[in-house]
Steps between C-alpha positions, in 0.01 A plus 500: 500500500455184713729287284790735577433459866507118463840531326617734780392238757700232316808716481466600859482143612803417287687788668432330837201692637223235517285705739487805274432283196210343684363835606501618136299204361271480803337821383428392144191296401597350165576149385860602430548631854348182639754303303787708634341472847504114462861510391593712809333256733683216328835682562391538866434127519129544574372255236140499634469875455680477168241245388219744594659776292557271205130422501419873521726552198324218309838315466620159596739474793855545372736204522806650331788666686445840655750646257312358205165626621645845570620515139168380358315756705736779403477415133120473515468840666757681285 
């Protein structure tokens, strides 16, 4: 299930492996994965790329803390 992979990507990023988390969501073509993808680029500091992925996800650009967005994402996907 793609949602489980999105959760796996979030948990992988939280564990410190951004590259692996990015590889996981890169292969999934859903709005949820695009949202996680946006979050990951925000973590990376690439706000232009994050903005692209927020648009793909159909979501506004996030202005909260990274921790708050992580929790909202995790809760939405769980």
